[in-house]
SESE-795570 format. One line per field, with one value per residue (C-alpha): residue in one letter; x, y, z. Coordinates in steps of 0.2 Angstrom, whole numbers, plus 5000, padded with zeros to 4 digits. Example, Ala and Ser with C-alpha at 12.3 -4.5 7.8 and 13.67 -1.06 7.14 Angstrom:
2
code (a s)
xx (5062 5068)
yy (4978 4995)
zz (5039 5036)
//
This chain:
595
code (x x x x x x x x x x x x x x x x x x x x x x x x x x x x x x x x x x x x x x x x x x x x x x x x x x x x x x x x x x x x x x x x x x x x x x x x x x x x x x x x x x x x x x x x x x x x x x x x x x x x x x x x x x x x x x x x x x x x x x x x x x x x x x x x x x x x x x x x x x x x x x x x x x x x x x x x x x x x x x x x x x x x x x x x x x x x x x x x x x x x x x x x x x x x x x x x x x x x x x x x x x x x x x x x x x x x x x x x x x x x x x x x x x x x x x x x x x x x x x x x x x x x x x x x x x x x x x x x x x x x x x x x x x x x x x x x x x x x x x x x x x x x x x x x x x x x x x x x x x x x x x x x x x x x x x x x x x x x x x x x x x x x x x x x x x x x x x x x x x x x x x x x x x x x x x x x x x x x x x x x x x x x x x x x x x x x x x x x x x x x x x x x x x x x x x x x x x x x x x x x x x x x x x x x x x x x x x x x x x x x x x x x x x x x x x x x x x x x x x x x x x x x x x x x x x x x x x x x x x x x x x x x x x x x x x x x x x x x x x x x x x x x x x x x x x x x x x x x x x x x x x x x x x x x x x x x x x x x x x x x x x x x x x x x x x x x x x x x x x x x x x x x x x x x x x x x x x x x x x x x x x x x x x x x x x x x x x x x x x x x x x x x x x x x x x x x x x x)
xx (5831 5839 5837 5828 5818 5814 5808 5800 5786 5786 5780 5767 5757 5756 5747 5737 5729 5728 5719 5707 5704 5698 5690 5679 5659 5649 5635 5622 5631 5631 5613 5609 5620 5610 5593 5599 5603 5587 5577 5583 5582 5563 5559 5568 5552 5537 5539 5537 5546 5548 5563 5569 5564 5547 5541 5540 5534 5543 5547 5548 5561 5570 5584 5595 5581 5583 5565 5562 5549 5535 5521 5504 5491 5476 5461 5446 5438 5436 5451 5468 5473 5492 5495 5513 5521 5527 5512 5503 5491 5486 5499 5490 5471 5471 5455 5453 5444 5448 5462 5469 5469 5487 5483 5489 5478 5469 5478 5469 5481 5495 5509 5523 5511 5500 5498 5489 5491 5485 5492 5495 5501 5510 5518 5537 5534 5521 5521 5510 5508 5510 5531 5531 5535 5521 5523 5509 5501 5494 5501 5493 5478 5464 5443 5433 5413 5404 5419 5429 5448 5456 5478 5482 5496 5502 5513 5517 5528 5526 5520 5504 5503 5502 5488 5480 5474 5465 5459 5443 5439 5424 5422 5414 5414 5424 5422 5438 5434 5449 5448 5459 5462 5469 5474 5485 5487 5479 5496 5502 5492 5492 5480 5473 5469 5449 5453 5465 5468 5467 5480 5474 5485 5482 5490 5478 5486 5476 5468 5459 5461 5459 5467 5460 5443 5445 5452 5435 5427 5438 5435 5431 5415 5407 5395 5387 5379 5365 5362 5368 5378 5392 5407 5420 5424 5428 5439 5446 5456 5451 5451 5434 5435 5416 5413 5396 5399 5406 5400 5411 5424 5428 5442 5433 5438 5429 5428 5436 5435 5440 5429 5434 5416 5414 5405 5398 5407 5419 5416 5425 5436 5447 5448 5456 5461 5476 5478 5495 5497 5517 5516 5514 5498 5480 5476 5482 5467 5470 5459 5463 5448 5444 5441 5433 5445 5442 5456 5448 5460 5457 5445 5440 5438 5429 5431 5425 5436 5427 5437 5429 5420 5408 5393 5377 5367 5384 5387 5365 5370 5383 5371 5376 5370 5387 5380 5378 5394 5387 5383 5367 5361 5355 5335 5326 5339 5344 5325 5324 5341 5336 5320 5316 5334 5345 5332 5328 5346 5352 5336 5341 5360 5352 5351 5372 5370 5386 5383 5378 5366 5358 5363 5349 5335 5337 5334 5322 5310 5315 5308 5290 5290 5291 5280 5263 5274 5285 5268 5260 5274 5273 5256 5259 5270 5259 5245 5258 5262 5246 5245 5258 5252 5239 5255 5267 5250 5247 5265 5265 5248 5256 5275 5292 5292 5277 5280 5269 5253 5261 5261 5243 5236 5245 5239 5221 5223 5230 5212 5205 5214 5212 5230 5243 5262 5266 5264 5275 5289 5279 5284 5303 5304 5297 5311 5321 5324 5325 5339 5348 5346 5353 5368 5373 5370 5382 5398 5395 5390 5404 5395 5401 5423 5432 5416 5420 5406 5408 5426 5423 5434 5430 5411 5416 5428 5430 5435 5451 5449 5461 5473 5489 5503 5498 5481 5470 5458 5439 5441 5457 5469 5462 5442 5430 5422 5405 5405 5409 5392 5381 5385 5381 5366 5361 5364 5353 5339 5340 5337 5324 5316 5317 5308 5293 5292 5296 5307 5316 5327 5341 5333 5336 5355 5359 5350 5362 5377 5373 5379 5395 5399 5393 5406 5420 5409 5407 5422 5430 5414 5410 5407 5394 5383 5387 5382 5364 5363 5366 5354 5341 5342 5342 5325 5317 5320 5309 5298 5294 5293 5279 5271 5269 5261 5247 5246 5236 5237 5224 5211 5220 5219 5199 5197 5207 5196 5181 5188 5188 5168 5165 5158 5169 5183 5178 5185 5201 5208 5218 5235 5228 5222 5238 5245 5238 5240 5260 5256 5246 5258 5274 5263 5260 5281 5283 5272 5284 5299 5295 5287)
yy (5358 5353 5336 5351 5357 5341 5332 5352 5350 5332 5335 5346 5338 5322 5331 5341 5324 5317 5332 5330 5311 5312 5330 5322 5325 5307 5306 5312 5329 5328 5325 5340 5351 5345 5349 5368 5371 5363 5372 5390 5388 5382 5402 5407 5399 5401 5384 5376 5363 5349 5338 5327 5312 5316 5318 5305 5311 5315 5333 5344 5353 5337 5339 5326 5312 5303 5300 5284 5280 5268 5260 5253 5240 5243 5229 5220 5208 5223 5232 5234 5249 5255 5270 5280 5289 5301 5315 5303 5300 5285 5278 5265 5257 5240 5235 5214 5206 5217 5217 5229 5227 5217 5207 5218 5221 5237 5251 5269 5281 5275 5279 5294 5298 5308 5323 5326 5337 5352 5367 5375 5394 5391 5408 5403 5396 5384 5368 5357 5341 5330 5332 5330 5312 5306 5293 5277 5277 5256 5246 5234 5225 5217 5216 5204 5202 5218 5220 5236 5243 5259 5265 5284 5291 5307 5324 5331 5351 5344 5334 5344 5354 5337 5333 5314 5307 5291 5279 5269 5255 5243 5224 5223 5240 5251 5266 5272 5283 5300 5311 5325 5329 5343 5346 5364 5368 5386 5391 5388 5392 5410 5418 5427 5410 5410 5391 5378 5371 5355 5352 5334 5329 5314 5304 5293 5276 5265 5252 5247 5241 5255 5270 5284 5277 5277 5295 5301 5292 5302 5314 5327 5323 5334 5337 5354 5357 5361 5347 5347 5332 5340 5337 5346 5343 5323 5329 5344 5351 5361 5371 5379 5384 5384 5399 5388 5376 5355 5340 5326 5328 5313 5307 5297 5283 5274 5260 5267 5282 5288 5298 5311 5317 5329 5328 5344 5355 5360 5378 5381 5371 5374 5358 5357 5340 5339 5328 5324 5313 5312 5303 5287 5290 5292 5311 5323 5328 5340 5350 5362 5361 5376 5369 5380 5383 5391 5394 5380 5372 5356 5354 5337 5336 5319 5315 5299 5291 5277 5265 5256 5252 5263 5249 5260 5249 5250 5268 5270 5261 5274 5287 5308 5302 5295 5282 5301 5298 5283 5295 5285 5300 5314 5315 5303 5293 5292 5288 5271 5266 5270 5266 5252 5244 5242 5232 5221 5219 5215 5204 5192 5194 5186 5169 5169 5166 5170 5190 5186 5178 5193 5205 5194 5191 5209 5213 5204 5209 5226 5220 5211 5226 5236 5223 5234 5249 5236 5231 5249 5253 5240 5241 5259 5252 5241 5255 5268 5246 5247 5265 5263 5262 5273 5286 5284 5284 5303 5304 5297 5311 5326 5323 5327 5348 5352 5343 5356 5351 5332 5336 5342 5325 5315 5322 5318 5301 5298 5309 5296 5281 5288 5284 5295 5294 5298 5284 5275 5288 5289 5276 5274 5291 5279 5267 5279 5284 5268 5263 5277 5274 5257 5268 5273 5257 5247 5258 5263 5242 5241 5220 5219 5222 5208 5197 5185 5178 5168 5174 5191 5191 5209 5214 5230 5237 5232 5215 5216 5196 5209 5221 5231 5242 5258 5270 5271 5285 5282 5260 5264 5250 5234 5226 5222 5206 5209 5227 5219 5205 5220 5233 5216 5211 5230 5231 5215 5223 5240 5231 5222 5237 5246 5230 5235 5250 5252 5267 5273 5287 5292 5285 5271 5273 5285 5269 5260 5272 5273 5257 5259 5275 5266 5252 5264 5274 5259 5248 5254 5253 5239 5221 5221 5236 5230 5214 5219 5229 5214 5204 5216 5218 5196 5198 5210 5201 5186 5200 5207 5190 5185 5199 5198 5178 5190 5202 5203 5215 5211 5213 5231 5236 5235 5242 5256 5255 5254 5271 5279 5280 5285 5301 5306 5304 5320 5332 5338 5334 5347 5340 5341 5359 5365 5355 5363 5381 5378 5371 5386 5401 5390 5389 5410 5412 5402 5412 5429 5424 5418 5438)
zz (4721 4737 4749 4764 4751 4743 4762 4766 4753 4751 4770 4768 4751 4766 4780 4763 4759 4776 4783 4764 4771 4789 4786 4771 4774 4779 4767 4780 4780 4762 4761 4771 4763 4744 4755 4760 4742 4736 4749 4743 4726 4729 4742 4727 4717 4731 4734 4752 4757 4771 4774 4761 4770 4772 4753 4748 4730 4715 4719 4703 4710 4715 4702 4712 4709 4691 4683 4671 4663 4669 4666 4672 4666 4671 4660 4656 4648 4633 4637 4641 4646 4646 4661 4658 4673 4661 4659 4671 4655 4645 4636 4624 4624 4614 4610 4614 4601 4589 4573 4563 4542 4545 4559 4573 4588 4589 4597 4601 4610 4600 4614 4613 4597 4608 4621 4634 4649 4658 4654 4674 4676 4690 4700 4695 4678 4664 4669 4655 4665 4649 4650 4670 4680 4690 4706 4704 4719 4718 4705 4689 4690 4680 4683 4677 4678 4691 4697 4699 4704 4704 4704 4705 4698 4706 4701 4720 4723 4739 4753 4755 4736 4723 4706 4709 4691 4701 4683 4691 4678 4678 4672 4656 4649 4638 4650 4660 4672 4677 4690 4695 4711 4715 4734 4737 4722 4723 4733 4714 4703 4701 4709 4691 4683 4681 4668 4665 4648 4643 4627 4618 4602 4592 4578 4572 4563 4551 4554 4539 4523 4514 4519 4510 4514 4532 4531 4525 4538 4550 4560 4577 4586 4598 4607 4609 4629 4622 4613 4595 4590 4574 4568 4556 4541 4536 4518 4523 4537 4546 4564 4575 4588 4599 4612 4616 4630 4626 4632 4625 4611 4599 4589 4579 4564 4553 4567 4582 4593 4610 4618 4631 4643 4654 4669 4668 4652 4642 4642 4628 4612 4599 4587 4571 4559 4549 4533 4525 4515 4518 4535 4538 4551 4548 4556 4567 4578 4592 4604 4617 4629 4646 4658 4673 4689 4707 4718 4731 4741 4736 4721 4711 4691 4680 4665 4657 4642 4628 4622 4607 4593 4582 4584 4586 4603 4608 4609 4614 4629 4636 4632 4628 4613 4608 4595 4583 4576 4569 4554 4544 4532 4534 4541 4534 4529 4547 4554 4540 4548 4565 4568 4553 4546 4562 4573 4559 4556 4577 4578 4562 4572 4585 4575 4573 4556 4539 4538 4521 4526 4534 4519 4508 4519 4523 4505 4502 4516 4510 4494 4500 4510 4494 4482 4482 4475 4462 4457 4454 4442 4434 4432 4424 4413 4406 4403 4393 4383 4378 4373 4363 4345 4349 4352 4337 4324 4334 4331 4313 4309 4319 4315 4329 4322 4331 4350 4358 4348 4351 4369 4370 4357 4371 4384 4377 4376 4394 4401 4388 4394 4412 4412 4421 4414 4428 4439 4437 4441 4459 4465 4459 4470 4485 4484 4481 4501 4509 4491 4499 4516 4514 4503 4521 4530 4524 4527 4544 4551 4562 4565 4544 4549 4546 4542 4526 4517 4499 4493 4502 4519 4525 4518 4527 4511 4492 4488 4476 4464 4451 4459 4449 4455 4446 4450 4435 4435 4438 4445 4457 4457 4458 4453 4464 4459 4471 4462 4444 4447 4455 4437 4428 4435 4434 4415 4414 4425 4415 4396 4404 4410 4393 4383 4396 4398 4378 4381 4365 4362 4371 4387 4383 4378 4396 4405 4400 4403 4424 4426 4420 4429 4445 4444 4444 4458 4469 4466 4482 4493 4503 4496 4507 4500 4484 4488 4493 4478 4468 4478 4474 4457 4456 4469 4457 4440 4449 4455 4439 4431 4446 4440 4423 4422 4433 4423 4407 4394 4385 4401 4400 4384 4384 4402 4392 4377 4392 4397 4386 4380 4400 4400 4417 4401 4397 4413 4414 4433 4441 4436 4416 4420 4423 4412 4399 4403 4403 4386 4379 4387 4379 4359 4367 4370 4352 4342 4350 4345 4329 4324)
//
């Protein structure tokens, strides 16, 4: 290359560099060009736009904006709720004053382990609000007493087309009001849409010491608009599709719940529970809810969240039968707990006593109420003991081979003596509903949670005085001292009862087997329940000791002999007539089989 050629190329390059520098567009021209490009894209998507300077909200079509998740905190004396701009949803909720089994705060709606959003069928594409970024209109706040406040998170498509999530919180409340306001969305949502879907999924984290037990209480509860409260199986994974309207949905754990309550109702719902033992979370619960939609320029949907304890009175005060989540037992068991046990327990709770003392007093009161039944049962056993020598004589005379004749002779003796052999069983049957009601009450009682008594750190779960590394069939990986004391006292009670009743044969040994079975069955049950059974046994010992001091078996024997002399002793009761008729039928059947 000669010198003239090189000089010419250098001058051309210099001119091009100078032209690029002086003709470069300024910042305003770049923004205008970007806005024109976005407008073309929005026009193709069917979304109206206005100049970018007028749009202060997050625009889904504005890809030039870098969106980052922000958090807003709203709290009162009872709960601390963290809202996220991603999805505009509740990110987490801390229940103040409550700790998990490992000392951490109790947190519901645990961060990114949840999904909560509306599925919007737009004209151009489907949008799930859980994945979109909202812009906060307002800031964090804290309320107390009778105060209340609110904050808004906005998902804007344009200044005239947006969705507002309005969260309102009052002081001293577990309720968070949640309003969904849609403005101009009828222009964007498909005209064929008659309903919107609300997706809610949650991986619940363990809060209690016994994970297996807590899983057994964790499931989805729901209230039908007709008034019935129902729930999915607590022990099996299940999916249920409700065609009938539902008033509320609850993701319930053992002692805490997250409930979504509709102001009107959810016309349809699909509910699901999933247990994966390989995962760290407790259970995965999900609900796909149908929300009515009318294509209006402005529409509003209203809901209420409940984040709080499964405490019977607290849930009852919220209304909508939320207290039905506390499983107090079926039929009569639930009635006894609702109308007798809970009011009495709450009355004793007002005196600020240890819950172990409250359980003891509750047991004493129960035993006093049942004292007439206990006395009747003891008297029946005393009569049977007085008759035992005569029954032994009949047995020796008739022999054990002919059981039918032996039973007939026993019935004659009972009739002459005026003794009903079932009188001792009937009082025990009358006590069973009350005993079973307590069996349901103590595991469901939130008040016992993390309450200590003696060596027990938490009355709502088992006390592991001895633990070992592996699970042993029948008993598990620990031994509960409270359960062991209950078992020993039951064995002693069985021994005393056998002496009093004079039971012999196989029935004598069956009574000793049942307490051993209960040791394995109740070893992982709440220490409060085992303490109640232990107290009940000790009080029963005392009652029987006192009753024996006032019962004269010689007088009972004299009374029986007097009954034998009465003319009425020859009359047969309807029960005796039916029993004799059954005995005759058995004899006829035996004779026929021999022939």
